[in-house]
N, C-alpha and C positions, 0 to 999 in steps of 0.2 A: 504494500499500499504506499509506504513511504518513498519506494522507488519510484512507482508510477506518478506521486504528486510531484517528486522534484524533476522527473521528466517533463511532466505538464509545464512547471514552472519555467524551466529552460527554454522549451518550446515557445513559450509565450515571450520570452526575451529575445526570440530570433529578429523578428521587424525591427527592433529597437536597435539591435546590433547591426543589420544590415543598413539602417539608415546612418549610423554612426561612421560604417566604413565607406559608404558611398558618399554621403553629404561632407563629412567631417574630413575624413582622411583623403578621400578622392579630390575633395576641393583645395585640400593642402599641396597634394601632390601636382595637381593641374597647375596652381599657382606658381610653385618652384619650377615648375616646366617651362611655362610663358617667360618667366624671368630671365630664362636663358636663351630667348629666342629675340629676333627683331622686330616684334610686334608693335605696331603703331595705334592708329585707330581701330584696327580688328586685329584678334589673335591670329597668328600664323605658325608654322612650324618650322622656320628659318633658323636654326641652331646657331647662335654665335658664341656660345660658351659663357664666360664669366664678363663678356664685354660690357652689360648693363651695370653690372655691379663697379666695374671699373669707372663708368661715365657716373654712377650714382655717387661715388666716394670722392668724385673730383668736383662735384657741384657744389656752391657755394651755398645756396640754400639749404641742401640736404645737411652740410656740416654745422649751418647754424641751428639748424633743427634739433640735431643730436645734440649740440652743447645747451642748447635751451633745456631739453627733455634732460638731461644730466644733472645741471643745476636744479632744474623743478623738482625732480624725484626724489634727489639727497634731501633737499630742504623741506619737500612736503611731507615725505616719510616720518623724517626725524622730528618735525614740529606737531605734525597729525597726532603721532603716539603720544608725545610729551604733553600735548594739551589733552588728547583724550584721557591719558593716564590722570591727570591733575582733576579732570572734570568727574571721573568716577571715584577717586579719593575723596572730593569733596561731598559727593552724593552718598557715599559709604557711611557718613557720619550720622545717619538717619536724620537728616536735617527735614523740617516742616516742609510740606508741599513737595515731597518727593518725586510724586508721580508727575506732577505738573513740569517739575522742573527737567525730569527725563525726557518728557514730551517736546519740551521748548527746546531741548539740546539736540535731540534726534530729528525735530522737523527739518531744518535744512536739507537731510539726505533724502527726505522722501519728495524733493522738487528735483527737476532735470536739470543738468548743466547747462541747457539753454536758458531757463527761467533765473537760474542762479548766475549766469553771464550777464545777461540782460539787466538784471538788478543791480549787480556791481558795476555795470558800466553807466548806469544813471548814477549811482553814488559817486563814482570817480570822474566823472564828465567835469571838467574844468568850468564847463559853462552851466551845468544842471546841477550838481551834485554839493560835496562838502565845501568846496572852495566859494561857489556861488551864494550859498548859505553863510558862510564866513562875511563875505564882502557885503551883503544884504544888511548884515547886522553891525556894520562897521569896522570890521577888520580887514581892510583893504590890502594888508601885505602880506596875508596868507596865500600860500600858492601851492596848490596839491595838483600837480600835472602828471603825475608819474603815468598815466594812462596814455599820454602822447610823447613820452620821454624813451627813446630807443634802450638807454642803459637802465631804466628801471622798470619798464612795462611787464617784464615777465614776473616781478614781483607782485604785481596787481593780480594776475592770473595765481599766483602762490596763496596770497591773502584770501581769494574766492574760494579757492580749492578746498583749502584747510578750513574755513568756515562751514563747508558743504560736508566733508568727511568726520571732523572731529567729533560728531555727536554718534555715528557707527563705530569708531574707536572706544566711545565710551562706555555703548551699551556693551561691547564685547570685555573691555575690561571689567567693566561692574558684574558681569556675570561672573568672572573671573575671583576677584574679590569677595564676592559673596559665596564662594565656595570653599574659602580658607576656614578652617577649623577655628572657633573663636578662642579654645585652650591655647592656641599659639599666643594670641593677642593677651591674654590672661597671664601667661609666663613670661612675657616680655614686660609688662607692667610691674609685675612682682621683682623681676631683676634690674628695674629702673633702667630699661633701655629706652632711650629716646625714640619718639615715633619715626623721625626721619630716617634712623638708622634701621629700624624695623623694616620700612619699606624699602629701602635700598638694599639691606643684604638680607632679608627675609622673604618679603611679600614679592618682589619684582624676580626673583629667581623662581619662585613659585608659579608664577604667572607667564613662563616660556611658551605654554602652548597658545596663550590669548595673544601675546606679542607676534609669535609666528604666525597666527590667523590672520590678525590685523595687518602684519606687514605683507603678506601676500595679497590681501585684498588692495590694498593701497599700492602696491608694485604694478598689479595688473591694470588698476587705472590710470596708472600714470603713463603707462604704454599707449593704452587708448585713448590719451587725451585729445579731443579733437572738438567737442560740442562747445567747451568753456573759450577755448581760443578763436572760435569763429564767432561766437556770441558777443566777446567782450572786446576783441581788438582784429579779428580777421586776419590775423597775422602781422599786425602793423604796430606801430608806424613802419614802413618798408616791409622787411622781414624778420624785425626785432623779436616778434613774439612766435614766430613760425615753429610748427612741433612735426613730427613725422608723420603721424595721422594724415594731418592737413595736405603735406607733402604728397602724400598717396593720393588723397581723394582729388587734389587740383589736377595730378597728372593722367590720373584715370578718366575723369570726367570734362574736365576744361582743356588741357593740353594734349588729348589724345594720345598719349605715351603709354600703351598698357604695358610693355617691357619694362621700362622705367619703373611705374608705379608697382609692379608685381616685384620687383628688386627689392624695393623699399619694405614692401609688405613681407616679404622673406626675413630680412635683415631685421625688422621689428619682431617676427615669430622666433627668431633664433635668439633675440635678447630674452625675450619674455621666458622660453625655456631654460635659458642660462641662468636667469635670476629665480625663477618660481622652483624648479626641480631640486635644486640643493636643499632649500626651504622645507618643500614638501618631504623630501628624505629624511630631514633632522626631526622634522614632527614626528613622522610614522616612527623613527627609531625611538624617540622619547617615549611615544605611547606603547611601545613595545615593551620598553622597559618597565613601565608604570605596569602593564600588565600581568607581567611576570611576578 
């Protein structure tokens, strides 16, 4: 009976497995192949080897995109984790209106990046947002023009992204904090250990799984960054806030250069695998040790 049930379950999974193989693996393989052809407006099978990748990495716009993504990614993951953990620690103190605060902090994540980008674009616009309000109330010397400055525009994307994601990190960290045995806290109080030392040397090491989960989610959202850049700056001023995903979409639909676009997409895929795979491996190893 058990064998029959197991066979029925495995049979029921066959359509899903076929869809995964055909849609995901097939599409990935086709993308990699097209990146090695001379495809322009329409895909073709004219094999050119790694020529598209040579063009890609010599492209100034792609270089700027990668530099922006690297800077954005490091700061975004670090600051989102720090802010999310800080908010989780505050809420874990059993404060009043805890449910309301959790909802308020998590609300930005419920909005799309397009909505977030447009809201922050209006807020930071020198003629509409914070700067204009300051001028209207008499502070004429206030200048907040980061959105139109090439050397600072990437930080406006960073601020909006952290505001959007910190609530999710907070929820993940809070669930981890609530899973810590209260006896640990009692023991540290009896020993007279300061709270900050307890968090650094006891709590944070116990939240490795929560940090790994949040890091993976943040890392994948970094590589997929597109909506926020388009909504806030459209890659400008100039190409100062260009990101790889926008480079792919522009070459795919506007510049009719499928070969170059798929080469960029394949490079992004390799980056995701290189970042996420070690994290997943470490997380699974840690879970296996706990299970033993």
